[in-house]
N, CA and C atoms of all chains as a GROMACS GRO file, in nm:
protein
  492
    1MET      N    1  17.670  12.370   9.326
    1MET     CA    2  17.648  12.456   9.444
    1MET      C    3  17.600  12.371   9.561
    2PRO      N    4  17.665  12.383   9.677
    2PRO     CA    5  17.622  12.302   9.793
    2PRO      C    6  17.483  12.345   9.840
    3LYS      N    7  17.400  12.247   9.872
    3LYS     CA    8  17.269  12.282   9.926
    3LYS      C    9  17.221  12.177  10.025
    4ILE      N   10  17.130  12.220  10.110
    4ILE     CA   11  17.064  12.128  10.202
    4ILE      C   12  16.919  12.116  10.155
    5ILE      N   13  16.874  11.992  10.142
    5ILE     CA   14  16.736  11.966  10.097
    5ILE      C   15  16.651  11.929  10.217
    6VAL      N   16  16.544  12.001  10.238
    6VAL     CA   17  16.450  11.970  10.346
    6VAL      C   18  16.321  11.919  10.283
    7GLU      N   19  16.279  11.799  10.321
    7GLU     CA   20  16.156  11.740  10.265
    7GLU      C   21  16.049  11.734  10.371
    8ILE      N   22  15.934  11.789  10.339
    8ILE     CA   23  15.824  11.803  10.435
    8ILE      C   24  15.696  11.745  10.374
    9MET      N   25  15.627  11.661  10.449
    9MET     CA   26  15.502  11.603  10.398
    9MET      C   27  15.388  11.630  10.495
   10PRO      N   28  15.264  11.636  10.443
   10PRO     CA   29  15.149  11.647  10.535
   10PRO      C   30  15.142  11.520  10.621
   11LYS      N   31  15.100  11.534  10.745
   11LYS     CA   32  15.092  11.418  10.835
   11LYS      C   33  14.996  11.314  10.777
   12LYS      N   34  15.024  11.186  10.812
   12LYS     CA   35  14.950  11.074  10.757
   12LYS      C   36  14.798  11.086  10.780
   13ASP      N   37  14.762  11.129  10.900
   13ASP     CA   38  14.620  11.131  10.937
   13ASP      C   39  14.545  11.249  10.876
   14LEU      N   40  14.620  11.334  10.809
   14LEU     CA   41  14.559  11.458  10.760
   14LEU      C   42  14.506  11.440  10.619
   15LEU      N   43  14.391  11.499  10.591
   15LEU     CA   44  14.343  11.502  10.453
   15LEU      C   45  14.439  11.587  10.370
   16ASP      N   46  14.458  11.548  10.246
   16ASP     CA   47  14.544  11.625  10.155
   16ASP      C   48  14.463  11.642  10.027
   17PRO      N   49  14.376  11.744  10.022
   17PRO     CA   50  14.281  11.757   9.911
   17PRO      C   51  14.349  11.768   9.775
   18GLN      N   52  14.465  11.835   9.771
   18GLN     CA   53  14.538  11.850   9.644
   18GLN      C   54  14.585  11.712   9.596
   19GLY      N   55  14.641  11.633   9.689
   19GLY     CA   56  14.686  11.498   9.655
   19GLY      C   57  14.569  11.410   9.613
   20LYS      N   58  14.457  11.424   9.684
   20LYS     CA   59  14.337  11.347   9.652
   20LYS      C   60  14.289  11.379   9.509
   21ALA      N   61  14.292  11.506   9.474
   21ALA     CA   62  14.248  11.547   9.340
   21ALA      C   63  14.338  11.487   9.233
   22VAL      N   64  14.470  11.487   9.260
   22VAL     CA   65  14.563  11.428   9.164
   22VAL      C   66  14.539  11.277   9.153
   23ALA      N   67  14.518  11.210   9.268
   23ALA     CA   68  14.491  11.066   9.266
   23ALA      C   69  14.364  11.036   9.185
   24ASN      N   70  14.259  11.115   9.206
   24ASN     CA   71  14.135  11.094   9.130
   24ASN      C   72  14.159  11.109   8.981
   25SER      N   73  14.237  11.208   8.944
   25SER     CA   74  14.264  11.232   8.803
   25SER      C   75  14.342  11.115   8.743
   26LEU      N   76  14.442  11.062   8.817
   26LEU     CA   77  14.518  10.946   8.769
   26LEU      C   78  14.426  10.824   8.756
   27HIS      N   79  14.333  10.810   8.848
   27HIS     CA   80  14.238  10.697   8.839
   27HIS      C   81  14.151  10.709   8.715
   28ARG      N   82  14.107  10.829   8.685
   28ARG     CA   83  14.024  10.849   8.565
   28ARG      C   84  14.101  10.812   8.438
   29GLU      N   85  14.235  10.828   8.444
   29GLU     CA   86  14.319  10.788   8.330
   29GLU      C   87  14.351  10.638   8.331
   30GLY      N   88  14.297  10.565   8.428
   30GLY     CA   89  14.318  10.421   8.432
   30GLY      C   90  14.434  10.374   8.518
   31LYS      N   91  14.501  10.468   8.587
   31LYS     CA   92  14.616  10.429   8.671
   31LYS      C   93  14.564  10.385   8.809
   32LYS      N   94  14.491  10.273   8.810
   32LYS     CA   95  14.426  10.226   8.933
   32LYS      C   96  14.528  10.170   9.031
   33GLU      N   97  14.651  10.140   8.984
   33GLU     CA   98  14.752  10.082   9.072
   33GLU      C   99  14.804  10.183   9.174
   34ILE      N  100  14.779  10.312   9.148
   34ILE     CA  101  14.820  10.414   9.244
   34ILE      C  102  14.708  10.431   9.347
   35THR      N  103  14.736  10.392   9.471
   35THR     CA  104  14.630  10.391   9.572
   35THR      C  105  14.608  10.528   9.635
   36ALA      N  106  14.712  10.608   9.641
   36ALA     CA  107  14.698  10.740   9.702
   36ALA      C  108  14.810  10.831   9.654
   37VAL      N  109  14.787  10.960   9.662
   37VAL     CA  110  14.889  11.059   9.628
   37VAL      C  111  14.896  11.159   9.742
   38ARG      N  112  15.016  11.192   9.787
   38ARG     CA  113  15.034  11.294   9.891
   38ARG      C  114  15.129  11.400   9.835
   39ILE      N  115  15.098  11.525   9.859
   39ILE     CA  116  15.181  11.632   9.806
   39ILE      C  117  15.240  11.714   9.919
   40GLY      N  118  15.373  11.718   9.923
   40GLY     CA  119  15.443  11.794  10.025
   40GLY      C  120  15.538  11.894   9.963
   41LYS      N  121  15.634  11.940  10.043
   41LYS     CA  122  15.725  12.044   9.998
   41LYS      C  123  15.868  11.992   9.993
   42ARG      N  124  15.944  12.045   9.897
   42ARG     CA  125  16.088  12.018   9.888
   42ARG      C  126  16.157  12.154   9.890
   43ILE      N  127  16.229  12.182   9.998
   43ILE     CA  128  16.290  12.314  10.016
   43ILE      C  129  16.440  12.301  10.003
   44GLU      N  130  16.500  12.382   9.916
   44GLU     CA  131  16.645  12.385   9.899
   44GLU      C  132  16.701  12.506   9.970
   45LEU      N  133  16.800  12.485  10.059
   45LEU     CA  134  16.875  12.594  10.119
   45LEU      C  135  17.011  12.598  10.052
   46HIS      N  136  17.041  12.705   9.978
   46HIS     CA  137  17.166  12.714   9.902
   46HIS      C  138  17.276  12.779   9.987
   47PHE      N  139  17.397  12.726   9.975
   47PHE     CA  140  17.513  12.780  10.046
   47PHE      C  141  17.620  12.817   9.943
   48ASP      N  142  17.700  12.920   9.974
   48ASP     CA  143  17.808  12.956   9.882
   48ASP      C  144  17.942  12.898   9.930
   49ARG      N  145  17.937  12.810  10.028
   49ARG     CA  146  18.059  12.745  10.079
   49ARG      C  147  18.022  12.601  10.114
   50GLU      N  148  18.126  12.524  10.152
   50GLU     CA  149  18.098  12.385  10.186
   50GLU      C  150  18.006  12.376  10.309
   51ILE      N  151  17.923  12.272  10.311
   51ILE     CA  152  17.828  12.258  10.422
   51ILE      C  153  17.890  12.174  10.533
   52THR      N  154  17.885  12.226  10.655
   52THR     CA  155  17.943  12.156  10.770
   52THR      C  156  17.834  12.080  10.846
   53ASP      N  157  17.877  11.997  10.941
   53ASP     CA  158  17.781  11.927  11.025
   53ASP      C  159  17.696  12.026  11.106
   54GLN      N  160  17.758  12.137  11.147
   54GLN     CA  161  17.681  12.240  11.219
   54GLN      C  162  17.570  12.298  11.131
   55ASP      N  163  17.602  12.320  11.003
   55ASP     CA  164  17.500  12.371  10.911
   55ASP      C  165  17.382  12.275  10.904
   56LEU      N  166  17.414  12.145  10.898
   56LEU     CA  167  17.309  12.044  10.887
   56LEU      C  168  17.224  12.044  11.014
   57GLU      N  169  17.289  12.058  11.131
   57GLU     CA  170  17.214  12.066  11.258
   57GLU      C  171  17.124  12.189  11.259
   58MET      N  172  17.180  12.303  11.214
   58MET     CA  173  17.103  12.426  11.207
   58MET      C  174  16.982  12.407  11.116
   59ALA      N  175  17.005  12.341  11.001
   59ALA     CA  176  16.896  12.319  10.905
   59ALA      C  177  16.788  12.230  10.965
   60LYS      N  178  16.830  12.129  11.041
   60LYS     CA  179  16.731  12.042  11.106
   60LYS      C  180  16.645  12.121  11.204
   61GLY      N  181  16.709  12.210  11.278
   61GLY     CA  182  16.635  12.296  11.371
   61GLY      C  183  16.538  12.386  11.297
   62GLN      N  184  16.585  12.451  11.191
   62GLN     CA  185  16.497  12.540  11.112
   62GLN      C  186  16.384  12.460  11.049
   63ALA      N  187  16.415  12.338  11.002
   63ALA     CA  188  16.312  12.255  10.938
   63ALA      C  189  16.201  12.224  11.037
   64ALA      N  190  16.240  12.192  11.161
   64ALA     CA  191  16.140  12.154  11.262
   64ALA      C  192  16.061  12.274  11.314
   65ASN      N  193  16.131  12.389  11.329
   65ASN     CA  194  16.069  12.500  11.400
   65ASN      C  195  16.015  12.612  11.311
   66PHE      N  196  16.071  12.625  11.192
   66PHE     CA  197  16.033  12.740  11.110
   66PHE      C  198  15.977  12.699  10.973
   67LEU      N  199  16.044  12.602  10.908
   67LEU     CA  200  16.002  12.566  10.771
   67LEU      C  201  15.878  12.478  10.769
   68SER      N  202  15.855  12.401  10.876
   68SER     CA  203  15.737  12.315  10.879
   68SER      C  204  15.645  12.357  10.993
   69ASN      N  205  15.519  12.319  10.981
   69ASN     CA  206  15.420  12.341  11.086
   69ASN      C  207  15.392  12.205  11.149
   70ASP      N  208  15.443  12.182  11.271
   70ASP     CA  209  15.439  12.045  11.323
   70ASP      C  210  15.300  11.999  11.366
   71VAL      N  211  15.201  12.087  11.357
   71VAL     CA  212  15.062  12.043  11.381
   71VAL      C  213  15.012  11.961  11.261
   72ILE      N  214  15.054  12.000  11.143
   72ILE     CA  215  14.998  11.935  11.023
   72ILE      C  216  15.104  11.870  10.934
   73GLU      N  217  15.233  11.892  10.963
   73GLU     CA  218  15.336  11.841  10.873
   73GLU      C  219  15.445  11.764  10.948
   74ASP      N  220  15.511  11.671  10.876
   74ASP     CA  221  15.628  11.600  10.926
   74ASP      C  222  15.748  11.634  10.839
   75VAL      N  223  15.864  11.656  10.903
   75VAL     CA  224  15.990  11.667  10.827
   75VAL      C  225  16.036  11.525  10.800
   76VAL      N  226  16.039  11.482  10.674
   76VAL     CA  227  16.075  11.343  10.645
   76VAL      C  228  16.223  11.326  10.614
   77ALA      N  229  16.292  11.433  10.574
   77ALA     CA  230  16.435  11.420  10.546
   77ALA      C  231  16.502  11.557  10.543
   78VAL      N  232  16.625  11.562  10.595
   78VAL     CA  233  16.712  11.680  10.581
   78VAL      C  234  16.845  11.627  10.533
   79THR      N  235  16.880  11.653  10.407
   79THR     CA  236  17.000  11.593  10.349
   79THR      C  237  17.086  11.697  10.281
   80LYS      N  238  17.214  11.662  10.268
   80LYS     CA  239  17.314  11.750  10.208
   80LYS      C  240  17.334  11.708  10.064
   81GLU      N  241  17.351  11.804   9.973
   81GLU     CA  242  17.379  11.771   9.833
   81GLU      C  243  17.487  11.866   9.783
   82ASP      N  244  17.594  11.812   9.723
   82ASP     CA  245  17.705  11.899   9.680
   82ASP      C  246  17.693  11.942   9.534
   83MET      N  247  15.515  10.059  10.289
   83MET     CA  248  15.432  10.073  10.167
   83MET      C  249  15.518  10.124  10.052
   84PRO      N  250  15.516  10.054   9.938
   84PRO     CA  251  15.599  10.100   9.825
   84PRO      C  252  15.546  10.233   9.770
   85LYS      N  253  15.638  10.322   9.738
   85LYS     CA  254  15.595  10.448   9.678
   85LYS      C  255  15.700  10.502   9.582
   86ILE      N  256  15.651  10.586   9.490
   86ILE     CA  257  15.741  10.656   9.399
   86ILE      C  258  15.740  10.803   9.440
   87ILE      N  259  15.859  10.859   9.456
   87ILE     CA  260  15.872  10.999   9.496
   87ILE      C  261  15.908  11.083   9.374
   88VAL      N  262  15.827  11.184   9.346
   88VAL     CA  263  15.854  11.276   9.235
   88VAL      C  264  15.892  11.411   9.296
   89GLU      N  265  16.011  11.462   9.259
   89GLU     CA  266  16.056  11.590   9.313
   89GLU      C  267  16.058  11.695   9.203
   90ILE      N  268  15.992  11.805   9.228
   90ILE     CA  269  15.973  11.910   9.126
   90ILE      C  270  16.016  12.044   9.185
   91MET      N  271  16.099  12.118   9.110
   91MET     CA  272  16.144  12.250   9.158
   91MET      C  273  16.111  12.357   9.055
   92PRO      N  274  16.092  12.481   9.101
   92PRO     CA  275  16.076  12.591   9.005
   92PRO      C  276  16.205  12.606   8.924
   93LYS      N  277  16.192  12.640   8.797
   93LYS     CA  278  16.312  12.656   8.712
   93LYS      C  279  16.404  12.763   8.769
   94LYS      N  280  16.535  12.746   8.740
   94LYS     CA  281  16.638  12.831   8.798
   94LYS      C  282  16.616  12.980   8.767
   95ASP      N  283  16.574  13.008   8.645
   95ASP     CA  284  16.562  13.148   8.602
   95ASP      C  285  16.436  13.215   8.654
   96LEU      N  286  16.355  13.136   8.722
   96LEU     CA  287  16.225  13.186   8.762
   96LEU      C  288  16.232  13.246   8.902
   97LEU      N  289  16.162  13.356   8.924
   97LEU     CA  290  16.149  13.408   9.059
   97LEU      C  291  16.069  13.309   9.143
   98ASP      N  292  16.104  13.298   9.270
   98ASP     CA  293  16.031  13.210   9.361
   98ASP      C  294  16.002  13.294   9.486
   99PRO      N  295  15.894  13.371   9.482
   99PRO     CA  296  15.869  13.469   9.589
   99PRO      C  297  15.857  13.406   9.728
  100GLN      N  298  15.800  13.285   9.733
  100GLN     CA  299  15.786  13.217   9.862
  100GLN      C  300  15.926  13.182   9.918
  101GLY      N  301  16.012  13.129   9.829
  101GLY     CA  302  16.149  13.098   9.870
  101GLY      C  303  16.225  13.223   9.911
  102LYS      N  304  16.205  13.331   9.836
  102LYS     CA  305  16.271  13.460   9.866
  102LYS      C  306  16.229  13.509  10.005
  103ALA      N  307  16.101  13.496  10.036
  103ALA     CA  308  16.050  13.541  10.166
  103ALA      C  309  16.113  13.460  10.279
  104VAL      N  310  16.127  13.328  10.259
  104VAL     CA  311  16.189  13.243  10.360
  104VAL      C  312  16.336  13.280  10.376
  105ALA      N  313  16.406  13.304  10.262
  105ALA     CA  314  16.547  13.343  10.268
  105ALA      C  315  16.562  13.474  10.345
  106ASN      N  316  16.477  13.572  10.317
  106ASN     CA  317  16.485  13.700  10.388
  106ASN      C  318  16.466  13.681  10.538
  107SER      N  319  16.372  13.594  10.574
  107SER     CA  320  16.345  13.571  10.714
  107SER      C  321  16.465  13.505  10.782
  108LEU      N  322  16.528  13.408  10.714
  108LEU     CA  323  16.648  13.343  10.769
  108LEU      C  324  16.761  13.445  10.784
  109HIS      N  325  16.773  13.536  10.687
  109HIS     CA  326  16.876  13.640  10.696
  109HIS      C  327  16.854  13.730  10.817
  110ARG      N  328  16.728  13.764  10.840
  110ARG     CA  329  16.696  13.850  10.957
  110ARG      C  330  16.734  13.782  11.088
  111GLU      N  331  16.730  13.647  11.087
  111GLU     CA  332  16.772  13.571  11.206
  111GLU      C  333  16.924  13.551  11.211
  112GLY      N  334  16.995  13.607  11.114
  112GLY     CA  335  17.140  13.599  11.117
  112GLY      C  336  17.200  13.484  11.038
  113LYS      N  337  17.117  13.409  10.968
  113LYS     CA  338  17.168  13.294  10.890
  113LYS      C  339  17.213  13.343  10.752
  114LYS      N  340  17.319  13.427  10.753
  114LYS     CA  341  17.366  13.490  10.630
  114LYS      C  342  17.434  13.390  10.538
  115GLU      N  343  17.473  13.272  10.591
  115GLU     CA  344  17.542  13.173  10.508
  115GLU      C  345  17.449  13.109  10.405
  116ILE      N  346  17.319  13.124  10.425
  116ILE     CA  347  17.223  13.071  10.327
  116ILE      C  348  17.202  13.177  10.220
  117THR      N  349  17.248  13.148  10.098
  117THR     CA  350  17.244  13.250   9.994
  117THR      C  351  17.109  13.259   9.924
  118ALA      N  352  17.036  13.147   9.919
  118ALA     CA  353  16.906  13.148   9.853
  118ALA      C  354  16.824  13.030   9.902
  119VAL      N  355  16.693  13.043   9.888
  119VAL     CA  356  16.602  12.934   9.922
  119VAL      C  357  16.506  12.916   9.805
  120ARG      N  358  16.487  12.790   9.764
  120ARG     CA  359  16.391  12.760   9.658
  120ARG      C  360  16.292  12.660   9.714
  121ILE      N  361  16.166  12.678   9.683
  121ILE     CA  362  16.063  12.588   9.736
  121ILE      C  363  15.991  12.518   9.621
  122GLY      N  364  15.999  12.385   9.622
  122GLY     CA  365  15.933  12.305   9.520
  122GLY      C  366  15.838  12.205   9.582
  123LYS      N  367  15.805  12.102   9.506
  123LYS     CA  368  15.706  12.004   9.550
  123LYS      C  369  15.769  11.866   9.563
  124ARG      N  370  15.718  11.788   9.658
  124ARG     CA  371  15.757  11.649   9.676
  124ARG      C  372  15.627  11.570   9.673
  125ILE      N  373  15.610  11.491   9.566
  125ILE     CA  374  15.484  11.418   9.545
  125ILE      C  375  15.510  11.270   9.565
  126GLU      N  376  15.430  11.207   9.652
  126GLU     CA  377  15.439  11.062   9.674
  126GLU      C  378  15.324  10.994   9.602
  127LEU      N  379  15.359  10.895   9.518
  127LEU     CA  380  15.258  10.808   9.456
  127LEU      C  381  15.263  10.675   9.530
  128HIS      N  382  15.156  10.638   9.599
  128HIS     CA  383  15.155  10.515   9.679
  128HIS      C  384  15.102  10.398   9.598
  129PHE      N  385  15.165  10.283   9.617
  129PHE     CA  386  15.123  10.160   9.549
  129PHE      C  387  15.090  10.055   9.654
  130ASP      N  388  14.996   9.965   9.621
  130ASP     CA  389  14.966   9.858   9.717
  130ASP      C  390  15.036   9.729   9.677
  131ARG      N  391  15.127   9.738   9.581
  131ARG     CA  392  15.205   9.620   9.539
  131ARG      C  393  15.348   9.666   9.508
  132GLU      N  394  15.434   9.569   9.478
  132GLU     CA  395  15.571   9.606   9.449
  132GLU      C  396  15.578   9.692   9.322
  133ILE      N  397  15.674   9.784   9.320
  133ILE     CA  398  15.685   9.877   9.206
  133ILE      C  399  15.777   9.818   9.101
  134THR      N  400  15.730   9.814   8.978
  134THR     CA  401  15.809   9.758   8.868
  134THR      C  402  15.879   9.869   8.790
  135ASP      N  403  15.969   9.830   8.700
  135ASP     CA  404  16.034   9.930   8.614
  135ASP      C  405  15.932  10.003   8.527
  136GLN      N  406  15.828   9.930   8.483
  136GLN     CA  407  15.722   9.994   8.405
  136GLN      C  408  15.651  10.103   8.486
  137ASP      N  409  15.627  10.075   8.614
  137ASP     CA  410  15.564  10.175   8.700
  137ASP      C  411  15.650  10.302   8.705
  138LEU      N  412  15.782  10.280   8.718
  138LEU     CA  413  15.873  10.394   8.728
  138LEU      C  414  15.871  10.475   8.597
  139GLU      N  415  15.868  10.404   8.483
  139GLU     CA  416  15.859  10.473   8.354
  139GLU      C  417  15.729  10.552   8.344
  140MET      N  418  15.619  10.489   8.387
  140MET     CA  419  15.488  10.555   8.386
  140MET      C  420  15.494  10.681   8.472
  141ALA      N  421  15.556  10.668   8.591
  141ALA     CA  422  15.564  10.782   8.683
  141ALA      C  423  15.647  10.895   8.622
  142LYS      N  424  15.756  10.858   8.551
  142LYS     CA  425  15.837  10.962   8.485
  142LYS      C  426  15.754  11.037   8.381
  143GLY      N  427  15.673  10.962   8.307
  143GLY     CA  428  15.585  11.025   8.208
  143GLY      C  429  15.484  11.118   8.274
  144GLN      N  430  15.420  11.069   8.379
  144GLN     CA  431  15.322  11.152   8.451
  144GLN      C  432  15.389  11.274   8.513
  145ALA      N  433  15.510  11.255   8.566
  145ALA     CA  434  15.583  11.367   8.628
  145ALA      C  435  15.608  11.477   8.526
  146ALA      N  436  15.647  11.437   8.404
  146ALA     CA  437  15.682  11.536   8.302
  146ALA      C  438  15.557  11.602   8.242
  147ASN      N  439  15.450  11.521   8.226
  147ASN     CA  440  15.336  11.571   8.148
  147ASN      C  441  15.217  11.618   8.230
  148PHE      N  442  15.204  11.567   8.350
  148PHE     CA  443  15.083  11.597   8.427
  148PHE      C  444  15.115  11.662   8.563
  149LEU      N  445  15.214  11.606   8.635
  149LEU     CA  446  15.241  11.655   8.771
  149LEU      C  447  15.318  11.787   8.771
  150SER      N  448  15.396  11.812   8.665
  150SER     CA  449  15.472  11.937   8.661
  150SER      C  450  15.427  12.020   8.542
  151ASN      N  451  15.455  12.148   8.550
  151ASN     CA  452  15.429  12.241   8.440
  151ASN      C  453  15.565  12.279   8.381
  152ASP      N  454  15.597  12.226   8.262
  152ASP     CA  455  15.735  12.239   8.215
  152ASP      C  456  15.771  12.380   8.167
  153VAL      N  457  15.675  12.471   8.169
  153VAL     CA  458  15.708  12.611   8.141
  153VAL      C  459  15.780  12.673   8.262
  154ILE      N  460  15.740  12.633   8.381
  154ILE     CA  461  15.794  12.698   8.501
  154ILE      C  462  15.866  12.603   8.596
  155GLU      N  463  15.856  12.470   8.572
  155GLU     CA  464  15.912  12.375   8.668
  155GLU      C  465  16.001  12.271   8.601
  156ASP      N  466  16.096  12.216   8.679
  156ASP     CA  467  16.178  12.103   8.636
  156ASP      C  468  16.149  11.984   8.727
  157VAL      N  469  16.140  11.865   8.667
  157VAL     CA  470  16.137  11.742   8.747
  157VAL      C  471  16.281  11.709   8.782
  158VAL      N  472  16.318  11.714   8.909
  158VAL     CA  473  16.458  11.691   8.945
  158VAL      C  474  16.487  11.546   8.982
  159ALA      N  475  16.385  11.470   9.021
  159ALA     CA  476  16.408  11.330   9.055
  159ALA      C  477  16.278  11.251   9.056
  160VAL      N  478  16.286  11.127   9.009
  160VAL     CA  479  16.175  11.032   9.022
  160VAL      C  480  16.237  10.904   9.078
  161THR      N  481  16.209  10.872   9.204
  161THR     CA  482  16.276  10.760   9.269
  161THR      C  483  16.177  10.667   9.337
  162LYS      N  484  16.222  10.543   9.356
  162LYS     CA  485  16.140  10.439   9.417
  162LYS      C  486  16.178  10.428   9.564
  163GLU      N  487  16.080  10.407   9.650
  163GLU     CA  488  16.110  10.387   9.793
  163GLU      C  489  16.022  10.274   9.844
  164ASP      N  490  16.083  10.174   9.912
  164ASP     CA  491  16.003  10.058   9.954
  164ASP      C  492  15.948  10.074  10.096
   0.00000   0.00000   0.00000
């Protein structure tokens, strides 16, 4: 099924308490090589037909304006998957 | 900065109310070509050194056993990014 994947992460300067908690837990297990963990969103938009360049442009617009909050999040990728 | 990206999605058979709400909202805006929306997680594990194959194996183990809940979620990808 064709889909567009939108990847959204919390901004670099922002605290990410959930990621911090996961990083602490990995450290307690001895995984000291992991310096930080950040947790964001992976959103799939499913299509019942082939995805066009216009669809991808539309998805980029939705990712920036509706799916993410640009005060606290960055859209890191909008990609097509068949 | 080297990092490992873990992508986790809710299982196909599972309801995803947050994704459903986003899909409904897109439909109200006229984006009828989007048949469904699913919302999962994108987790970045940051390293302060180069990532080895062992690190990737470790991350796959953590993704399956700790970062995801295999009753309700699937790990869809574990990839390296430099």
